[in-house]
C-alpha positions as CSV (number, residue, x, y, z in Angstrom):
1,M,41.9,-23.0,206.9
2,K,41.2,-26.0,206.8
3,P,43.0,-27.8,204.8
4,L,39.8,-28.7,202.5
5,Q,39.5,-25.4,202.3
6,R,42.3,-24.9,201.1
7,L,42.3,-27.6,198.1
8,E,38.9,-26.5,197.4
9,L,40.2,-23.0,197.0
10,L,43.8,-24.2,194.8
11,K,40.7,-26.2,193.4
12,D,39.0,-23.3,192.5
13,M,42.2,-21.3,191.6
14,V,43.1,-24.0,188.8
15,Q,40.0,-24.6,187.5
16,E,39.5,-20.6,187.0
17,A,43.2,-21.1,185.1
18,V,42.2,-24.1,182.8
19,D,38.8,-22.0,181.8
20,R,41.1,-18.9,181.1
21,G,43.9,-20.3,179.6
22,A,41.7,-22.4,177.2
23,S,39.4,-19.3,176.3
24,S,42.3,-17.4,175.7
25,V,43.9,-20.6,173.5
26,E,40.0,-20.7,171.5
27,A,41.0,-17.0,170.1
28,I,44.1,-17.9,169.1
29,H,43.1,-20.4,167.7
30,Q,39.9,-18.7,165.9
31,H,43.0,-16.2,164.8
32,I,45.5,-18.0,163.6
33,A,42.4,-20.4,161.8
34,A,40.9,-17.2,160.0
35,L,44.1,-16.0,158.4
36,P,44.0,-18.4,155.1
37,F,40.6,-17.3,154.6
38,E,41.5,-13.8,154.9
39,V,44.1,-14.1,152.6
40,L,41.7,-15.8,150.0
41,E,38.5,-13.2,150.6
42,K,41.2,-10.6,150.2
43,T,42.5,-12.0,146.6
44,G,38.7,-12.5,145.8
45,L,39.1,-16.2,145.8
46,L,36.7,-17.1,148.4
47,D,32.8,-17.8,147.0
48,D,30.2,-18.6,149.5
49,E,30.9,-22.2,149.2
50,R,34.0,-20.9,151.0
51,L,32.9,-19.1,153.6
52,Q,30.4,-21.5,154.5
53,L,33.6,-23.5,155.6
54,R,34.8,-20.7,157.1
55,A,31.5,-21.0,159.3
56,K,31.8,-24.4,159.6
57,Q,35.3,-24.1,161.0
58,Q,34.8,-21.6,163.5
59,R,32.2,-23.7,164.9
60,T,33.5,-27.2,165.3
61,I,36.6,-24.5,166.6
62,G,34.6,-23.6,169.5
63,A,32.7,-26.3,170.1
64,V,35.6,-28.1,171.0
65,Y,36.9,-25.5,173.4
66,D,33.4,-25.5,174.7
67,A,33.6,-28.9,175.6
68,I,36.8,-28.9,177.4
69,R,35.3,-25.1,179.6
70,R,32.3,-28.1,179.9
71,I,34.4,-30.7,180.6
72,N,36.7,-28.7,183.3
73,R,33.5,-27.4,185.2
74,Q,32.2,-30.6,185.7
75,V,35.0,-31.9,187.1
76,G,35.0,-28.9,189.1
77,E,32.2,-29.8,190.6
78,L,32.5,-33.5,191.4
79,I,35.6,-32.5,193.3
80,S,33.5,-30.4,195.1
81,D,31.3,-33.1,196.1
82,Q,34.0,-35.1,197.3
83,F,35.3,-32.9,199.6
84,E,31.5,-31.9,201.0
85,V,31.5,-35.6,201.6
86,L,35.1,-36.1,203.6
87,E,33.8,-32.6,205.4
88,D,30.5,-34.9,205.9
89,G,32.2,-37.5,207.6
90,E,34.7,-35.1,209.4
91,R,31.5,-33.5,210.9
92,A,30.1,-36.9,211.8
93,A,33.5,-38.3,213.3
């Protein structure tokens, strides 16, 4: 396996790890952020307005982790493009 192929494989592994890590952290974040709402709901102190805040919080947290995954994907594509340029240069030489 050529060095550039190894680097691309390593890039893919890191990119996948970041993606899975972001998803795992998001799930934990969502769970922890929901705990106060669950307690308030059980005690009957959570009205419809506060339920909307809960949904907004969930969407906001989701948007942050979606952005992390999207940036990770875009950086991976950029690096892959650079690997292609290097490979084309090697072939041309």
